[in-house]
N, C-alpha and C positions, 0 to 999 in steps of 0.2 A: 247258774250255768244252764244253758240249754244245749246239750250235746248235738242234737240234730241240726241246730242252727249255726254252731260255731266251730266245732272241732276240725272240720275239713277245710276251713277257710285259710288261705295262705297268711302266714304271719301271726296267727292267733296264739300259738304256744309261746313264741318269743315275747310277744307283748304281755301275755299273762305272767310269764316268769319275771319280766322287768317290773311289773306292778307289784308282785308278791315281794320282791326284794326291797321295794320302797315303802311297803305298807307297815303300819304299826299293828294292825289287827286284821286277821284273815279268818273268815268263817266259810266253811264248806261242808257239804253233806257227804255221807258215805257214797251216795249215788254219784255226786259230782266227781269225787276222787276216783271212783271205779271207772267212770267214763273217760277220765284223763289218762289213767294208768290201769288198763284192764289187767286183772290177775295179780295186782300188787295190793297188799294190805293198805287200806286207806290211811291208817295211822302211821305207816311207814312213809307214805307220801307227805302227810302233814308234818311229820318230824323233820323230813328233809327241807320242807318249806320254812319251818321255824328256824332252821340253821342258816337260812339265806337272808335273814333280816327282820322279819316281823317280831315284835315283842311277844305276841300271842297268836297262836293258831287254834281255832276251835272247830271241832268236827262234830256234827250232829249225826245221831244214829236213829232217828225217828223215835219210835216208842221205847227203844233201848237206852235213850238218854243222850249224853254228850261227853266229850273229852276236851280238856284244855291242855295245850302243849306250849311250854316255854323252853327254848333251846337250853340244853344242858341239865334239865331237871326231869324228874319222873312225871309222866302225864297224870292229870287229875281227872278222874272219871266221876260222873254224877248220873244217877238213875233219873228217868223221867217220871213225873207224877202219873199215876194211873187214873185215866179218865175214860168216860164213854165217848168215843170218837163219833162225831156227826159228819165232819168235813175237814180234810187236811189242807184245803186251799188257804194259803197265807201263813201256814205254820212256820216255815223257814224264815220268812220275813218277820214274823212276830218274834221268833227267837232272836234274830239279829237285833231287832229294835230293843228288846228287853235287855240283851247283853250290853248294847251300847249305852242305854240309860243307866244300868247298874254301874258300868265302868266309869261313866262320866261323873256320877255322884261319888263313887268310891276312890277313884284315882285321878280324876280330872282329864283323862285322855291326852295328857302331854306326852311327848316322846319319852320312852323308857318307863313310863308309869306302870303299864300293864305287866312288864317283866319283873317289877318289884313286888307284885302281889304274892302273898304266901298261899299255901295250899288251902287254908280255911277261906280266905277271900275269894280265891278262884272257885271253890266249891259253892260258895254263896252266889257268885255271879252266874254259874251254870244253873243252879237251882232256881234263881229268879227268872232267868231267860227261859228255862224249861217250863216254869209255871205260866209265863206269858203265852208260850206256844201251846201248852196243854189246854188252857182256857179257850184259846182261839179255836182249837179243834172240837170243842164241845158245842159249837154253833155253826150254822150255815154261813158260808162266805168268809171272806177275809175280814173278820170282825174282832180285832184284838181287845183285851180287857182294858178298863179304865183303872186308875190308881186305887180307887175305893174297892173295886172287885179284887184286886191283887192283895190288898191289905186284909180283906175278909178271908180270902183263900189261904193266905199265909198264916193267919191266926188259927184257922182250923187245923193246920198241919203241925202246929207247935204242941209239944207234949205238955201236959198240965203238971 
């Protein structure tokens, strides 16, 4: 979302609401949700979206991690990996790509599949997407990691 470019355009909000109702997966940042609903807790907005149709709504909180919301269930929160940030360009897109890749492998992205994931699977999805975004932030430009880098980073994060 680019608030300066779209929020004041006629018809934007109704189109956005229609898209959300038809989506299986919606990802937004705290900043996106604050721009849409100033003064409203972003998780409150995301929970309302989850009740309108998406199987899964994910909210990113920058360095504070992310939250997964499935209608009628407790939100699942995951901390972000601690990294030395060089550049945040592309972090949101990297997170979204990591989330979609994880979900495609774990649930197949068929309608209803994401809503069937348990807390553990949702936590793993958020952790994986957060790792993709975190590694992206450790270098200049929108340069997401390759699978080998993710496997190496995940191995370092596992307890012995």
